[in-house]
C-alpha positions as CSV (number, residue, x, y, z in Angstrom):
1,M,-12.3,65.3,-101.5
2,S,-13.8,62.1,-101.5
3,V,-12.7,59.0,-103.6
4,E,-16.0,59.0,-105.3
5,K,-15.5,62.7,-106.1
6,A,-12.0,62.3,-107.1
7,E,-12.9,59.4,-109.6
8,N,-15.6,61.6,-111.0
9,M,-13.2,64.4,-111.8
10,D,-10.9,61.9,-113.4
11,D,-13.7,60.8,-115.6
12,I,-14.5,64.4,-116.5
13,H,-10.9,65.1,-117.4
14,A,-10.7,62.0,-119.5
15,V,-13.8,62.9,-121.7
16,I,-12.5,66.4,-122.0
17,G,-9.2,65.2,-123.0
18,H,-10.5,62.8,-125.7
19,A,-12.5,65.7,-127.1
20,V,-9.8,67.9,-127.2
21,S,-7.5,65.3,-129.0
22,C,-10.1,64.7,-131.5
23,L,-10.1,68.4,-132.3
24,L,-6.5,68.6,-132.3
25,K,-6.2,65.6,-134.7
26,S,-8.7,67.4,-137.0
27,D,-6.8,70.4,-137.1
28,Q,-9.6,72.4,-135.5
29,P,-8.9,75.4,-133.0
30,L,-9.4,74.7,-129.3
31,Q,-12.3,76.7,-128.5
32,L,-14.7,76.0,-125.7
33,D,-17.8,76.1,-127.9
34,L,-16.2,73.4,-130.2
35,I,-15.1,71.4,-127.2
36,T,-18.6,71.5,-125.7
37,A,-20.2,70.6,-129.1
38,L,-18.0,67.7,-129.6
39,L,-19.0,66.5,-125.9
40,K,-22.5,66.8,-126.8
41,Q,-22.0,64.7,-129.9
42,H,-20.2,62.0,-127.9
43,E,-22.6,62.2,-125.2
44,E,-25.5,61.3,-127.6
45,V,-23.8,58.1,-128.8
46,A,-22.2,57.1,-125.6
47,P,-23.3,53.9,-123.6
48,V,-25.8,54.7,-120.9
49,Q,-23.0,54.3,-118.3
50,L,-20.9,57.0,-119.8
51,K,-23.5,59.6,-120.6
52,Q,-23.4,61.2,-117.2
53,D,-19.6,61.8,-117.6
54,Y,-20.1,63.8,-120.8
55,V,-22.9,65.9,-119.0
56,N,-20.8,66.7,-116.0
57,A,-18.0,67.7,-118.3
58,M,-20.1,70.1,-120.2
59,S,-21.3,71.4,-116.9
60,K,-17.9,71.8,-115.6
61,I,-17.0,73.7,-118.7
62,A,-20.0,76.1,-118.3
63,E,-19.1,76.6,-114.7
64,K,-15.5,77.7,-115.5
65,C,-16.9,80.1,-118.3
66,L,-19.4,81.8,-115.9
67,A,-16.6,82.1,-113.5
68,S,-14.3,83.9,-115.7
């Protein structure tokens, strides 16, 4: 795995972790649809340089769901 790809995965894990933390703090269940919806909300207000991290995170979640 290249350094760039590893850094990208770190960014994806970070935004997913932040979304999960937000759900836990608000006593909401950890469901993939809620995590994805929160990622979408955050992506809409994120600075331009972070938007792709949210898009990549949502794509990674969708990939995992389809693989199941």
